ZADO-1210 file (C-alpha; in nm, 4 decimals, padded with zeros to 6 digits):
<atoms>
<atom x="00.0000" y="00.0000" z="00.0000" code="MET" pos="1"/>
<atom x="00.1122" y="00.3550" z="-00.0714" code="ASP" pos="2"/>
<atom x="00.0327" y="00.5177" z="00.2630" code="PHE" pos="3"/>
<atom x="00.0944" y="00.8717" z="00.1423" code="ASN" pos="4"/>
<atom x="-00.2421" y="01.0478" z="00.1068" code="GLY" pos="5"/>
<atom x="-00.4435" y="00.7286" z="00.1532" code="SER" pos="6"/>
<atom x="-00.7652" y="00.6844" z="00.3497" code="HIS" pos="7"/>
<atom x="-00.7320" y="00.4182" z="00.6222" code="ILE" pos="8"/>
<atom x="-01.0769" y="00.2574" z="00.6282" code="LEU" pos="9"/>
<atom x="-01.0307" y="-00.1173" z="00.6679" code="SER" pos="10"/>
<atom x="-00.7738" y="-00.3704" z="00.7716" code="ILE" pos="11"/>
<atom x="-00.8363" y="-00.5207" z="00.4258" code="ASP" pos="12"/>
<atom x="-00.6071" y="-00.2507" z="00.2836" code="GLN" pos="13"/>
<atom x="-00.3022" y="-00.3960" z="00.4600" code="PHE" pos="14"/>
<atom x="-00.0805" y="-00.6819" z="00.3630" code="ASP" pos="15"/>
<atom x="00.1901" y="-00.8173" z="00.5886" code="ARG" pos="16"/>
<atom x="00.4630" y="-00.5940" z="00.4458" code="SER" pos="17"/>
<atom x="00.2462" y="-00.2861" z="00.5115" code="ASP" pos="18"/>
<atom x="00.2072" y="-00.3862" z="00.8741" code="ILE" pos="19"/>
<atom x="00.5818" y="-00.4514" z="00.9030" code="ASP" pos="20"/>
<atom x="00.6482" y="-00.1025" z="00.7642" code="GLN" pos="21"/>
<atom x="00.4023" y="00.0547" z="01.0074" code="LEU" pos="22"/>
<atom x="00.5565" y="-00.1292" z="01.3031" code="PHE" pos="23"/>
<atom x="00.9070" y="-00.0232" z="01.1974" code="SER" pos="24"/>
<atom x="00.7983" y="00.3426" z="01.1963" code="VAL" pos="25"/>
<atom x="00.6224" y="00.2919" z="01.5324" code="ALA" pos="26"/>
<atom x="00.9406" y="00.1504" z="01.6856" code="ASN" pos="27"/>
<atom x="01.1269" y="00.4588" z="01.5668" code="ASP" pos="28"/>
<atom x="00.8627" y="00.6850" z="01.7219" code="LEU" pos="29"/>
<atom x="00.8560" y="00.5256" z="02.0673" code="GLU" pos="30"/>
<atom x="01.0898" y="00.7866" z="02.2257" code="PRO" pos="31"/>
<atom x="00.8405" y="01.0522" z="02.1158" code="PHE" pos="32"/>
<atom x="00.5326" y="00.8649" z="02.2375" code="SER" pos="33"/>
<atom x="00.7075" y="00.8164" z="02.5740" code="LEU" pos="34"/>
<atom x="00.7813" y="01.1909" z="02.5851" code="ARG" pos="35"/>
<atom x="01.1556" y="01.1391" z="02.5991" code="LYS" pos="36"/>
<atom x="01.1838" y="01.3448" z="02.2808" code="LYS" pos="37"/>
<atom x="00.9640" y="01.5952" z="02.0987" code="VAL" pos="38"/>
<atom x="00.9262" y="01.6694" z="01.7297" code="THR" pos="39"/>
<atom x="00.7497" y="01.9444" z="01.5354" code="ARG" pos="40"/>
<atom x="00.7276" y="01.7541" z="01.2086" code="VAL" pos="41"/>
<atom x="00.3525" y="01.8302" z="01.1713" code="LEU" pos="42"/>
<atom x="00.3687" y="02.1875" z="01.2956" code="GLU" pos="43"/>
<atom x="00.0903" y="02.3843" z="01.1232" code="GLY" pos="44"/>
<atom x="-00.1112" y="02.0742" z="01.0329" code="ALA" pos="45"/>
<atom x="-00.4666" y="02.0314" z="01.1625" code="ILE" pos="46"/>
<atom x="-00.6424" y="01.7088" z="01.2594" code="LEU" pos="47"/>
<atom x="-01.0210" y="01.7070" z="01.2445" code="GLY" pos="48"/>
<atom x="-01.1148" y="01.4587" z="01.5185" code="ASN" pos="49"/>
<atom x="-01.4812" y="01.3819" z="01.4442" code="MET" pos="50"/>
<atom x="-01.6409" y="01.1432" z="01.6915" code="PHE" pos="51"/>
<atom x="-02.0158" y="01.0977" z="01.6507" code="PHE" pos="52"/>
<atom x="-02.0202" y="00.8130" z="01.9036" code="GLU" pos="53"/>
<atom x="-01.8844" y="00.8020" z="02.2608" code="PRO" pos="54"/>
<atom x="-01.5103" y="00.7431" z="02.2876" code="SER" pos="55"/>
<atom x="-01.2349" y="00.7981" z="02.5404" code="THR" pos="56"/>
<atom x="-00.9148" y="00.6142" z="02.4436" code="ARG" pos="57"/>
<atom x="-00.9507" y="00.6282" z="02.0665" code="THR" pos="58"/>
<atom x="-01.0444" y="00.9957" z="02.0508" code="ARG" pos="59"/>
<atom x="-00.7864" y="01.1152" z="02.3012" code="ILE" pos="60"/>
<atom x="-00.5056" y="00.8916" z="02.1746" code="SER" pos="61"/>
<atom x="-00.5551" y="01.0135" z="01.8165" code="PHE" pos="62"/>
<atom x="-00.5475" y="01.3710" z="01.9425" code="GLY" pos="63"/>
<atom x="-00.2444" y="01.3101" z="02.1633" code="ALA" pos="64"/>
<atom x="-00.0611" y="01.1349" z="01.8784" code="ALA" pos="65"/>
<atom x="-00.1154" y="01.4330" z="01.6486" code="PHE" pos="66"/>
<atom x="-00.0134" y="01.6817" z="01.9187" code="ASN" pos="67"/>
<atom x="00.3066" y="01.4855" z="01.9861" code="MET" pos="68"/>
<atom x="00.3984" y="01.5310" z="01.6204" code="LEU" pos="69"/>
<atom x="00.3519" y="01.9052" z="01.6518" code="GLY" pos="70"/>
<atom x="00.0045" y="01.9339" z="01.4966" code="GLY" pos="71"/>
<atom x="-00.3155" y="02.0967" z="01.6225" code="ALA" pos="72"/>
<atom x="-00.6450" y="01.9165" z="01.6901" code="VAL" pos="73"/>
<atom x="-01.0038" y="02.0325" z="01.6365" code="ARG" pos="74"/>
<atom x="-01.2722" y="01.8076" z="01.7835" code="GLU" pos="75"/>
<atom x="-01.6373" y="01.7215" z="01.7436" code="THR" pos="76"/>
<atom x="-01.7248" y="01.4837" z="02.0238" code="SER" pos="77"/>
<atom x="-02.0926" y="01.4059" z="01.9626" code="GLU" pos="78"/>
<atom x="-02.3620" y="01.4293" z="01.6970" code="VAL" pos="79"/>
<atom x="-02.5538" y="01.6787" z="01.9091" code="GLY" pos="80"/>
<atom x="-02.2772" y="01.9357" z="01.8768" code="SER" pos="81"/>
<atom x="-02.2688" y="01.9165" z="01.4964" code="SER" pos="82"/>
<atom x="-02.4951" y="02.0332" z="01.2151" code="SER" pos="83"/>
<atom x="-02.5939" y="01.6724" z="01.1465" code="LEU" pos="84"/>
<atom x="-02.8766" y="01.7265" z="01.3966" code="VAL" pos="85"/>
<atom x="-03.0042" y="01.9995" z="01.1644" code="LYS" pos="86"/>
<atom x="-03.0301" y="01.7548" z="00.8775" code="GLY" pos="87"/>
<atom x="-02.6941" y="01.8167" z="00.7141" code="GLU" pos="88"/>
<atom x="-02.5683" y="01.5160" z="00.5168" code="SER" pos="89"/>
<atom x="-02.2383" y="01.3402" z="00.5797" code="LEU" pos="90"/>
<atom x="-02.1331" y="01.4413" z="00.2286" code="ILE" pos="91"/>
<atom x="-02.1865" y="01.8115" z="00.2979" code="ASP" pos="92"/>
<atom x="-02.0121" y="01.7745" z="00.6331" code="THR" pos="93"/>
<atom x="-01.7175" y="01.6053" z="00.4644" code="ALA" pos="94"/>
<atom x="-01.6904" y="01.8708" z="00.1937" code="LYS" pos="95"/>
<atom x="-01.6839" y="02.1522" z="00.4475" code="VAL" pos="96"/>
<atom x="-01.4804" y="02.0084" z="00.7343" code="LEU" pos="97"/>
<atom x="-01.2138" y="01.8620" z="00.5088" code="SER" pos="98"/>
<atom x="-01.1379" y="02.2163" z="00.3943" code="SER" pos="99"/>
<atom x="-01.0526" y="02.3014" z="00.7563" code="TYR" pos="100"/>
<atom x="-00.8253" y="02.0013" z="00.8142" code="SER" pos="101"/>
<atom x="-00.5225" y="01.8241" z="00.6727" code="ASP" pos="102"/>
<atom x="-00.6459" y="01.4828" z="00.7880" code="ILE" pos="103"/>
<atom x="-00.9651" y="01.3604" z="00.9560" code="ILE" pos="104"/>
<atom x="-01.0349" y="01.0792" z="01.2028" code="VAL" pos="105"/>
<atom x="-01.3991" y="00.9792" z="01.2163" code="MET" pos="106"/>
<atom x="-01.6114" y="00.7509" z="01.4327" code="ARG" pos="107"/>
<atom x="-01.9770" y="00.6951" z="01.3521" code="HIS" pos="108"/>
<atom x="-02.2409" y="00.4453" z="01.4724" code="PRO" pos="109"/>
<atom x="-02.3488" y="00.3397" z="01.1197" code="ASP" pos="110"/>
<atom x="-02.1630" y="00.0707" z="00.9253" code="GLU" pos="111"/>
<atom x="-02.0046" y="00.2064" z="00.6077" code="GLY" pos="112"/>
<atom x="-02.0531" y="00.5679" z="00.7131" code="SER" pos="113"/>
<atom x="-01.6822" y="00.6488" z="00.7314" code="VAL" pos="114"/>
<atom x="-01.6265" y="00.5135" z="00.3798" code="LYS" pos="115"/>
<atom x="-01.9118" y="00.7298" z="00.2487" code="SER" pos="116"/>
<atom x="-01.7643" y="01.0298" z="00.4270" code="PHE" pos="117"/>
<atom x="-01.4178" y="00.9633" z="00.2841" code="SER" pos="118"/>
<atom x="-01.5525" y="00.9605" z="-00.0706" code="GLU" pos="119"/>
<atom x="-01.6555" y="01.3251" z="-00.0305" code="ALA" pos="120"/>
<atom x="-01.3541" y="01.4351" z="00.1750" code="SER" pos="121"/>
<atom x="-01.0755" y="01.6450" z="00.0269" code="ARG" pos="122"/>
<atom x="-00.8180" y="01.5058" z="00.2718" code="VAL" pos="123"/>
<atom x="-00.7251" y="01.1581" z="00.4034" code="PRO" pos="124"/>
<atom x="-00.9741" y="00.9999" z="00.6440" code="VAL" pos="125"/>
<atom x="-00.8942" y="00.7393" z="00.9106" code="ILE" pos="126"/>
<atom x="-01.1705" y="00.5117" z="01.0374" code="ASN" pos="127"/>
<atom x="-01.2015" y="00.5379" z="01.4159" code="GLY" pos="128"/>
<atom x="-01.4815" y="00.2786" z="01.4172" code="GLY" pos="129"/>
<atom x="-01.7994" y="00.2488" z="01.2112" code="ASP" pos="130"/>
<atom x="-02.0767" y="00.0683" z="01.3952" code="GLY" pos="131"/>
<atom x="-02.0146" y="-00.3033" z="01.4388" code="SER" pos="132"/>
<atom x="-01.8163" y="-00.3151" z="01.1143" code="ASN" pos="133"/>
<atom x="-01.4484" y="-00.2361" z="01.1704" code="GLU" pos="134"/>
<atom x="-01.1946" y="-00.0576" z="01.3876" code="HIS" pos="135"/>
<atom x="-00.8732" y="-00.0885" z="01.1850" code="PRO" pos="136"/>
<atom x="-00.6388" y="00.1115" z="01.4067" code="THR" pos="137"/>
<atom x="-00.7462" y="-00.0962" z="01.7077" code="GLN" pos="138"/>
<atom x="-00.6465" y="-00.4095" z="01.5183" code="ALA" pos="139"/>
<atom x="-00.3105" y="-00.2554" z="01.4298" code="LEU" pos="140"/>
<atom x="-00.2331" y="-00.1580" z="01.7886" code="LEU" pos="141"/>
<atom x="-00.3527" y="-00.5009" z="01.9029" code="ASP" pos="142"/>
<atom x="-00.1165" y="-00.6712" z="01.6592" code="LEU" pos="143"/>
<atom x="00.1667" y="-00.4461" z="01.7697" code="TYR" pos="144"/>
<atom x="00.0942" y="-00.5363" z="02.1322" code="THR" pos="145"/>
<atom x="00.0759" y="-00.9084" z="02.0580" code="ILE" pos="146"/>
<atom x="00.4073" y="-00.8913" z="01.8701" code="LYS" pos="147"/>
<atom x="00.5837" y="-00.7078" z="02.1531" code="LYS" pos="148"/>
<atom x="00.4396" y="-00.9356" z="02.4224" code="GLU" pos="149"/>
<atom x="00.5388" y="-01.2493" z="02.2314" code="LEU" pos="150"/>
<atom x="00.8900" y="-01.1180" z="02.1712" code="GLU" pos="151"/>
<atom x="00.9485" y="-01.1133" z="02.5481" code="THR" pos="152"/>
<atom x="00.8835" y="-01.4883" z="02.5370" code="GLN" pos="153"/>
<atom x="01.0965" y="-01.5379" z="02.2230" code="LYS" pos="154"/>
<atom x="00.7855" y="-01.6195" z="02.0180" code="LYS" pos="155"/>
<atom x="00.6629" y="-01.4799" z="01.6870" code="THR" pos="156"/>
<atom x="00.3262" y="-01.4004" z="01.5331" code="MET" pos="157"/>
<atom x="00.3480" y="-01.7105" z="01.3174" code="ASP" pos="158"/>
<atom x="00.2171" y="-01.9986" z="01.5252" code="GLY" pos="159"/>
<atom x="00.0090" y="-01.7688" z="01.7467" code="LEU" pos="160"/>
<atom x="-00.2547" y="-01.9300" z="01.9696" code="ARG" pos="161"/>
<atom x="-00.5239" y="-01.6843" z="02.0748" code="ILE" pos="162"/>
<atom x="-00.8621" y="-01.6987" z="02.2473" code="ALA" pos="163"/>
<atom x="-01.1183" y="-01.4339" z="02.1489" code="LEU" pos="164"/>
<atom x="-01.3795" y="-01.4053" z="02.4228" code="VAL" pos="165"/>
<atom x="-01.7152" y="-01.2301" z="02.4530" code="GLY" pos="166"/>
<atom x="-01.9317" y="-01.0460" z="02.2025" code="ASP" pos="167"/>
<atom x="-01.7934" y="-01.1685" z="01.8709" code="LEU" pos="168"/>
<atom x="-02.1087" y="-01.0803" z="01.6785" code="LYS" pos="169"/>
<atom x="-02.1012" y="-00.7032" z="01.7286" code="PHE" pos="170"/>
<atom x="-01.7419" y="-00.6486" z="01.8429" code="GLY" pos="171"/>
<atom x="-01.5754" y="-00.4441" z="01.5677" code="ARG" pos="172"/>
<atom x="-01.2345" y="-00.4665" z="01.7372" code="ALA" pos="173"/>
<atom x="-01.2501" y="-00.8462" z="01.7173" code="ALA" pos="174"/>
<atom x="-01.3688" y="-00.8298" z="01.3554" code="HIS" pos="175"/>
<atom x="-01.0722" y="-00.6189" z="01.2459" code="SER" pos="176"/>
<atom x="-00.8250" y="-00.8245" z="01.4493" code="LEU" pos="177"/>
<atom x="-00.9518" y="-01.1448" z="01.2891" code="ILE" pos="178"/>
<atom x="-00.8891" y="-01.0012" z="00.9428" code="LYS" pos="179"/>
<atom x="-00.5371" y="-00.9026" z="01.0437" code="ALA" pos="180"/>
<atom x="-00.4583" y="-01.2445" z="01.1925" code="LEU" pos="181"/>
<atom x="-00.5333" y="-01.4024" z="00.8554" code="CYS" pos="182"/>
<atom x="-00.2042" y="-01.2532" z="00.7322" code="LEU" pos="183"/>
<atom x="00.0016" y="-01.4819" z="00.9576" code="TYR" pos="184"/>
<atom x="00.0916" y="-01.8500" z="00.9392" code="LYS" pos="185"/>
<atom x="-00.0188" y="-02.1414" z="01.1586" code="ASP" pos="186"/>
<atom x="-00.2569" y="-01.9306" z="01.3674" code="VAL" pos="187"/>
<atom x="-00.5065" y="-02.1004" z="01.6000" code="SER" pos="188"/>
<atom x="-00.8102" y="-01.9132" z="01.7311" code="ILE" pos="189"/>
<atom x="-01.0470" y="-02.0273" z="02.0046" code="ASN" pos="190"/>
<atom x="-01.3757" y="-01.8380" z="01.9639" code="LEU" pos="191"/>
<atom x="-01.5559" y="-01.8245" z="02.2996" code="ILE" pos="192"/>
<atom x="-01.8964" y="-01.6601" z="02.3160" code="SER" pos="193"/>
<atom x="-02.2622" y="-01.7226" z="02.3918" code="PRO" pos="194"/>
<atom x="-02.4196" y="-01.8979" z="02.0943" code="GLU" pos="195"/>
<atom x="-02.6281" y="-01.5910" z="02.0055" code="GLU" pos="196"/>
<atom x="-02.3155" y="-01.3721" z="01.9967" code="LEU" pos="197"/>
<atom x="-02.0968" y="-01.5976" z="01.7863" code="ARG" pos="198"/>
<atom x="-01.8719" y="-01.4639" z="01.5134" code="LEU" pos="199"/>
<atom x="-02.0677" y="-01.3975" z="01.1898" code="PRO" pos="200"/>
<atom x="-02.0327" y="-01.6585" z="00.9163" code="ASP" pos="201"/>
<atom x="-01.8540" y="-01.4179" z="00.6819" code="SER" pos="202"/>
<atom x="-01.5596" y="-01.4022" z="00.9235" code="TYR" pos="203"/>
<atom x="-01.5600" y="-01.7784" z="00.9754" code="LEU" pos="204"/>
<atom x="-01.5352" y="-01.8197" z="00.5981" code="THR" pos="205"/>
<atom x="-01.2466" y="-01.5723" z="00.5878" code="LEU" pos="206"/>
<atom x="-01.0586" y="-01.7612" z="00.8586" code="LEU" pos="207"/>
<atom x="-01.1147" y="-02.0941" z="00.6865" code="ALA" pos="208"/>
<atom x="-00.9814" y="-01.9609" z="00.3551" code="LYS" pos="209"/>
<atom x="-00.6704" y="-01.8314" z="00.5326" code="ALA" pos="210"/>
<atom x="-00.6059" y="-02.1730" z="00.6860" code="GLY" pos="211"/>
<atom x="-00.6608" y="-02.0550" z="01.0425" code="VAL" pos="212"/>
<atom x="-00.7469" y="-02.3335" z="01.2852" code="LYS" pos="213"/>
<atom x="-01.0773" y="-02.2491" z="01.4570" code="ILE" pos="214"/>
<atom x="-01.2637" y="-02.3872" z="01.7561" code="THR" pos="215"/>
<atom x="-01.5935" y="-02.2485" z="01.8881" code="GLN" pos="216"/>
<atom x="-01.7129" y="-02.2870" z="02.2438" code="SER" pos="217"/>
<atom x="-01.9181" y="-02.1313" z="02.5222" code="GLU" pos="218"/>
<atom x="-01.6786" y="-02.2633" z="02.7876" code="ASN" pos="219"/>
<atom x="-01.4278" y="-02.0043" z="02.9057" code="LEU" pos="220"/>
<atom x="-01.2125" y="-02.2409" z="03.1107" code="GLU" pos="221"/>
<atom x="-01.1563" y="-02.4819" z="02.8209" code="GLU" pos="222"/>
<atom x="-01.1071" y="-02.2068" z="02.5643" code="GLY" pos="223"/>
<atom x="-00.8319" y="-02.0190" z="02.7478" code="ILE" pos="224"/>
<atom x="-00.6151" y="-02.3254" z="02.8112" code="ALA" pos="225"/>
<atom x="-00.3037" y="-02.3617" z="02.5960" code="GLU" pos="226"/>
<atom x="-00.3129" y="-02.0184" z="02.4312" code="VAL" pos="227"/>
<atom x="-00.0572" y="-01.7379" z="02.4139" code="ASP" pos="228"/>
<atom x="-00.3118" y="-01.4543" z="02.4248" code="ILE" pos="229"/>
<atom x="-00.6555" y="-01.4100" z="02.5832" code="ILE" pos="230"/>
<atom x="-00.8436" y="-01.1271" z="02.4137" code="TYR" pos="231"/>
<atom x="-01.1477" y="-01.0371" z="02.6214" code="MET" pos="232"/>
<atom x="-01.4273" y="-00.8141" z="02.4883" code="THR" pos="233"/>
<atom x="-01.7215" y="-00.6215" z="02.6314" code="ARG" pos="234"/>
<atom x="-02.0852" y="-00.7006" z="02.5516" code="ILE" pos="235"/>
<atom x="-02.1671" y="-00.4326" z="02.2916" code="GLN" pos="236"/>
<atom x="-02.4889" y="-00.3211" z="02.4566" code="GLU" pos="237"/>
<atom x="-02.5236" y="-00.0194" z="02.2275" code="GLU" pos="238"/>
<atom x="-02.5478" y="-00.2463" z="01.9199" code="ARG" pos="239"/>
<atom x="-02.8549" y="-00.4355" z="02.0437" code="PHE" pos="240"/>
<atom x="-03.1872" y="-00.3218" z="01.9016" code="LYS" pos="241"/>
<atom x="-03.3420" y="-00.4115" z="02.2368" code="ASN" pos="242"/>
<atom x="-03.0951" y="-00.3029" z="02.5069" code="LYS" pos="243"/>
<atom x="-03.2589" y="-00.5259" z="02.7675" code="SER" pos="244"/>
<atom x="-03.1526" y="-00.8342" z="02.5673" code="HIS" pos="245"/>
<atom x="-02.7879" y="-00.7470" z="02.6253" code="ALA" pos="246"/>
<atom x="-02.8223" y="-00.7838" z="03.0007" code="LYS" pos="247"/>
<atom x="-02.8620" y="-01.1605" z="02.9915" code="LYS" pos="248"/>
<atom x="-02.5118" y="-01.2001" z="02.8433" code="TYR" pos="249"/>
<atom x="-02.3331" y="-00.9820" z="03.0957" code="LYS" pos="250"/>
<atom x="-02.1157" y="-01.1736" z="03.3378" code="GLY" pos="251"/>
<atom x="-02.1416" y="-01.5035" z="03.1507" code="LEU" pos="252"/>
<atom x="-01.7782" y="-01.4872" z="03.0456" code="LEU" pos="253"/>
<atom x="-01.5810" y="-01.3229" z="03.3253" code="SER" pos="254"/>
<atom x="-01.2112" y="-01.3743" z="03.3882" code="LEU" pos="255"/>
<atom x="-01.0575" y="-01.3450" z="03.7351" code="ASN" pos="256"/>
<atom x="-00.7253" y="-01.4485" z="03.8835" code="ASN" pos="257"/>
<atom x="-00.8587" y="-01.7812" z="04.0144" code="GLU" pos="258"/>
<atom x="-00.9868" y="-01.8890" z="03.6719" code="ILE" pos="259"/>
<atom x="-00.6680" y="-01.7647" z="03.5073" code="TYR" pos="260"/>
<atom x="-00.4356" y="-01.9494" z="03.7459" code="THR" pos="261"/>
<atom x="-00.6331" y="-02.2730" z="03.7254" code="ALA" pos="262"/>
<atom x="-00.6548" y="-02.2895" z="03.3466" code="ASN" pos="263"/>
<atom x="-00.3847" y="-02.0822" z="03.1749" code="CYS" pos="264"/>
<atom x="-00.0223" y="-02.1379" z="03.0934" code="GLU" pos="265"/>
<atom x="00.2038" y="-01.9247" z="03.3175" code="PRO" pos="266"/>
<atom x="00.2846" y="-01.6543" z="03.0602" code="ASN" pos="267"/>
<atom x="-00.0549" y="-01.6221" z="02.8911" code="THR" pos="268"/>
<atom x="-00.1082" y="-01.2551" z="02.8059" code="VAL" pos="269"/>
<atom x="-00.4425" y="-01.0900" z="02.8854" code="ILE" pos="270"/>
<atom x="-00.5699" y="-00.8213" z="02.6469" code="MET" pos="271"/>
<atom x="-00.8869" y="-00.6155" z="02.6111" code="HIS" pos="272"/>
<atom x="-00.9607" y="-00.3321" z="02.3630" code="PRO" pos="273"/>
<atom x="-01.1248" y="-00.1310" z="02.6425" code="LEU" pos="274"/>
<atom x="-01.3409" y="00.0035" z="02.7852" code="PRO" pos="275"/>
<atom x="-01.4049" y="-00.2971" z="03.0027" code="ARG" pos="276"/>
<atom x="-01.7351" y="-00.3055" z="03.1827" code="ASP" pos="277"/>
<atom x="-01.6397" y="-00.3094" z="03.5514" code="SER" pos="278"/>
<atom x="-01.9948" y="-00.3112" z="03.6831" code="ARG" pos="279"/>
<atom x="-02.0697" y="-00.6058" z="03.9086" code="LYS" pos="280"/>
<atom x="-02.3176" y="-00.7638" z="03.6682" code="GLU" pos="281"/>
<atom x="-02.0620" y="-00.7676" z="03.3853" code="ALA" pos="282"/>
<atom x="-01.7027" y="-00.7486" z="03.5104" code="ASN" pos="283"/>
<atom x="-01.5431" y="-00.9324" z="03.2190" code="GLU" pos="284"/>
<atom x="-01.1989" y="-00.8664" z="03.3699" code="LEU" pos="285"/>
<atom x="-01.1887" y="-00.8733" z="03.7487" code="ASP" pos="286"/>
<atom x="-00.9872" y="-00.6141" z="03.9401" code="SER" pos="287"/>
<atom x="-00.7965" y="-00.8960" z="04.1133" code="ASP" pos="288"/>
<atom x="-00.5953" y="-00.9248" z="03.7887" code="LEU" pos="289"/>
<atom x="-00.4372" y="-00.5811" z="03.8392" code="TYR" pos="290"/>
<atom x="-00.1246" y="-00.7277" z="03.9957" code="GLU" pos="291"/>
<atom x="-00.0889" y="-01.0005" z="03.7331" code="ASN" pos="292"/>
<atom x="00.2180" y="-00.9077" z="03.5235" code="PRO" pos="293"/>
<atom x="00.0564" y="-01.0706" z="03.2203" code="ASN" pos="294"/>
<atom x="-00.2307" y="-00.8205" z="03.2217" code="LEU" pos="295"/>
<atom x="-00.1329" y="-00.6155" z="02.9160" code="ALA" pos="296"/>
<atom x="-00.4418" y="-00.3952" z="02.8769" code="ILE" pos="297"/>
<atom x="-00.2650" y="-00.0742" z="02.9777" code="PHE" pos="298"/>
<atom x="00.0436" y="-00.1496" z="02.7685" code="ARG" pos="299"/>
<atom x="-00.2050" y="-00.2166" z="02.4888" code="GLN" pos="300"/>
<atom x="-00.3684" y="00.1246" z="02.5369" code="ALA" pos="301"/>
<atom x="-00.0272" y="00.2935" z="02.5431" code="ASP" pos="302"/>
<atom x="00.0567" y="00.1304" z="02.2115" code="ASN" pos="303"/>
<atom x="-00.2448" y="00.2989" z="02.0558" code="GLY" pos="304"/>
<atom x="-00.0668" y="00.6350" z="02.0664" code="VAL" pos="305"/>
<atom x="00.2531" y="00.5257" z="01.8920" code="VAL" pos="306"/>
<atom x="00.0669" y="00.3274" z="01.6243" code="ILE" pos="307"/>
<atom x="-00.1521" y="00.6283" z="01.5474" code="ARG" pos="308"/>
<atom x="00.1541" y="00.8516" z="01.5389" code="MET" pos="309"/>
<atom x="00.3077" y="00.6156" z="01.2842" code="ALA" pos="310"/>
<atom x="-00.0069" y="00.6231" z="01.0709" code="LEU" pos="311"/>
<atom x="-00.0142" y="01.0028" z="01.0707" code="PHE" pos="312"/>
<atom x="00.3493" y="01.0290" z="00.9610" code="THR" pos="313"/>
<atom x="00.3021" y="00.7733" z="00.6827" code="LEU" pos="314"/>
<atom x="-00.0280" y="00.9092" z="00.5507" code="VAL" pos="315"/>
<atom x="00.1018" y="01.2676" z="00.5564" code="LEU" pos="316"/>
<atom x="00.4368" y="01.1675" z="00.4058" code="GLY" pos="317"/>
<atom x="00.6696" y="01.2818" z="00.6853" code="VAL" pos="318"/>
<atom x="00.7921" y="00.9538" z="00.8364" code="ALA" pos="319"/>
<atom x="01.1450" y="01.0247" z="00.7125" code="ASP" pos="320"/>
<atom x="01.1435" y="01.3808" z="00.8500" code="GLN" pos="321"/>
<atom x="01.0535" y="01.3201" z="01.2150" code="VAL" pos="322"/>
<atom x="01.4086" y="01.3521" z="01.3473" code="HIS" pos="323"/>
<atom x="01.4770" y="01.6784" z="01.1625" code="MET" pos="324"/>
<atom x="01.3041" y="01.8748" z="01.4391" code="THR" pos="325"/>
<atom x="01.3656" y="01.6307" z="01.7242" code="ALA" pos="326"/>
<atom x="01.4998" y="01.7398" z="02.0609" code="ARG" pos="327"/>
<atom x="01.4999" y="01.6140" z="02.4173" code="ASP" pos="328"/>
<atom x="01.2095" y="01.7184" z="02.6392" code="VAL" pos="329"/>
<atom x="01.2733" y="02.0075" z="02.8797" code="ASN" pos="330"/>
<atom x="01.0234" y="01.9146" z="03.1521" code="TRP" pos="331"/>
<atom x="01.0077" y="01.6595" z="03.4290" code="GLN" pos="332"/>
<atom x="00.7460" y="01.3854" z="03.4067" code="THR" pos="333"/>
<atom x="00.6495" y="01.0709" z="03.5936" code="SER" pos="334"/>
<atom x="00.7949" y="00.7303" z="03.5107" code="LYS" pos="335"/>
<atom x="00.6657" y="00.5776" z="03.1904" code="ARG" pos="336"/>
<atom x="00.6905" y="00.2077" z="03.1133" code="HIS" pos="337"/>
</atoms>
């Protein structure tokens, strides 16, 4: 893929060499994401951060990533604060707002909406999540996290054993990750979900064509045995037509330290795209896992910033210019890991 000037809408756009290139740039940018160095490579550039659906990590990490590269951020954080509530079309919104920005990140509750928006935009658009369809940058940061976690155990992505747990029907993070995992060899995936929330057939077909070994189960304890990664997900309550139906699935698949210790290999990594639902009736990841060194969810969230920084530099064509304005930071900050 030629990143320069491209929209980033789907993980389908990436082949393995594209992901390797992105990860190489991300590795180079880690001193900047950790605030050991600063760069002004995007000074004067403007990011339009358009989030028409609630978001914390994705919205703020995109904004932080752009700021760390020296750019400015303009935000729309809900539909109610935009002219869409007045009946303006996405096409008109795209035409206008893309004239105010050099690149746009967009999240929207409707599947395919970001693609439609990008077709009218005058600048590159990055998909920050469109309904239950895809979340490509989440998949990229997840892959980056998996790669780094496996490297500490002298393992590689090829031969990965992973358990995907929870709402696999509506979970766009899981959907994009599954597409990305198809690029690797000898991958085994345990799909663990209530029957009604199983992975859609289109993704099962995709996995089969890629030669991925698949098992499906509703049993958490069996599914998380003998895997390298456990990838937990939240019940996507907002995707249910009848919100009350979502309640019966909450808490069915909940991981705590007792279950982990009894069933998992010693170095099994725990991931979650966040937010996790910490309410008592859901609690898919118990707080007693905080002290478990294999809980990688916060390292995973940290990786979202550097991956998004790498995407910005590649799409805006400045990846080879980052160090031209680099300098050490001149403030004191807390420890960063």
